[in-house]
Phi, psi and omega in degrees: 000161178213165184237114187227087184279159177205162179205145182218148179218144180225151181234113175277087190297324186293346178270356176287158184304320182288353177235352188302323182263012182290132176279333182276317186268112178265322180216138176207110184225128178255137183219147180224133177226146181215123180180180187238149172232157182246153178217120180285334163071353184225159176290156179303142177078355181286348177272353181265164174271095184270150181266131181267147176303121181219094178288150181218160181252134181212123180062036179077001176246154177260130176240156175276123177233166181221142180211151177281100188257320192254307190253124177273124182290154177234103185291350183263012179298143176219175184291147162291146181236125180244121181249122190239132166251125184233130176238127181225154176228120176256137184219152173217128183239148176054059179062039180059028175290324172247119181229156180182175177222153172223132184224142170233143182211160171215126183236132175244128179256126179241167180056043180300131182276120185213148175275143175240129175287133180259155173296144181297337178294345177285341186085000176234165181262313182217164167219149181258136184212169177262126179218162155062189187209138180232137177245137169238136178217149183187184180227142175227128181231140174219151180208142181222138182218130173276106179289322177224138178223109174213177183297322184244000180218123180226135179223121185237145173225141184215164181212147176229133179225138178209155178216139180224140174241132180244135181213136176277120182274318181205161176244245181266004179085355181284147184230162178275186180295343179260008177082010182273130179302141184269129176278159172264079189298314183299336181255004174072032181246121185228127182297133182086001182238162181290158178293315178273108182212162169243119177258108190211156175295159185254122181299132181224030176102189184243137175293123180269331184202171182296327179299319178296319179296319181294330180270008186251179174265022181230070188296339184272359184286166172232162183302130183100352179281162178285132173264136178238156182289134171273084192297327182256010174053040180260005177080009174218159180252117179216195183297338179286350180261025178258133178260152177260118177260138179275126185280325183297144181295157174295320176200164175213155180187186181209156171235130178228158178213146180226136179230130179234125180226112184054239183267357180268145176217146178226137178223135179220143182221125177247126185254140182228137176231121181231136178087014179275149174238146174218157171264118184276102186291336181294347176265330192231345185269113182303320183292341181251010176127312172037063189295335181288346173276351173070014184245355177219155175283150180182219178296137178293130181225153173281151178235153170285131171224158178300328180280338182221075180292157182211152179255006181237332183247125182282170167284149180284119183208117181294346189285355184229054185292332181292325178281335177303323183294338176295326179281342184280346179282116190228156174296125182247024178291153180199159172229130180215151174280111186271330184213135171211114181229144175233127187227160175222128178264121178296140180289152182302323182299323181286322180292324174293327184290322182267004177074000000 
C-alpha cells in the first residue's frame, strides 16, 4: 500500500471586481496543484522470490525440479513516488473566441525501482530495489482561435507546444575513492543526465590520407575509416571518449484546424517532433543489416572509395564496428500529417424518413 496526498487550488480572476466588467477578458483562471502519485512499476510477482524450472536426473529418469536461481527477493520494496508541482493559467478572450492554457511543472520521482546485478557467488543473478531520484520539468502551451463564427460556417485553428527536460538527480548514493557519485554504466544511467540517452563516440569525419591518421588518436585506422573525437585529449580512443546524447526531443507540438460548413466538416492535424536523436541500427548493427560494415545487404549507402572520397561516408570494413555506431546517431526529427478527416452529417429529415 502507499499514501499519496495531493491538493489543488484555483483562482477565477475574471470574477473579481476589477475584471468583472471587462469586454476583452472572458475567462482568466490561475491554478496551482501539488501532490504525489504512486507507481508499482513492476509486473505481478516480480517482488517475490520465484522458483525457476530446473529438471534433474535421478535413477536414470528425468524429473521436474524447481530452485531459486535468478532473482533474490527484497522484502523492503515500496512504490515509486512522483511528487509534482504544477502551475497553470487558463484564459479566454473576446467571448472565448481566443482560448488557451499555459502550464509549467516540476516532478520528482523517488524510490526508483531498478534491478541490480549480483555476484555469482550469491547464487542469484539480480535483485530489485528502490533507489535514487529523477526530475522532469517542462512547459506546455495550447491556444485555439475561432477565425469564423456564423450560423452555418465555423473555422477554428489551434496549436499545442511542449518541452520536457529529464535528469537523474541521484542513484544509490555510492561514491568512488574521490567522493564522486558512481554511475550505473552497464544500465545506461548517469547522474546529471537524462534517463533516455545514447552514450556513444562522436563522429568527426573520415580519414582522407595517412597524414591525418598519424596525427590522430587512432593509429590502427586506414584511409576511409571513421574518425572520432578524442574528448579527453589523452591520445587514445576508449570508453572515456563517449558523449551522452539526449534522445528526448527539444520540443514537440501540433497544429490543427477544423472547418464546418452546413453539414460538411473537415479536420486536419499536423504533428511535429524536433531535436530528437536515435541510434539507427540499420547502419551499424551487424545483426540488423549494418550496411556500413559492408558485409550484408541493406539500406543503400554511399561508400568512401579512393576514386570517390567522402568526408561523411566511410569505406565498408567490418573491423571497426564500435566506431560505426558514432555515425549511426542521427536526427530523428519529423513533421507529419497525423489526421485528416472529411465528414458529412445526414440531415434529421432524412434520418427520420428511413427510421
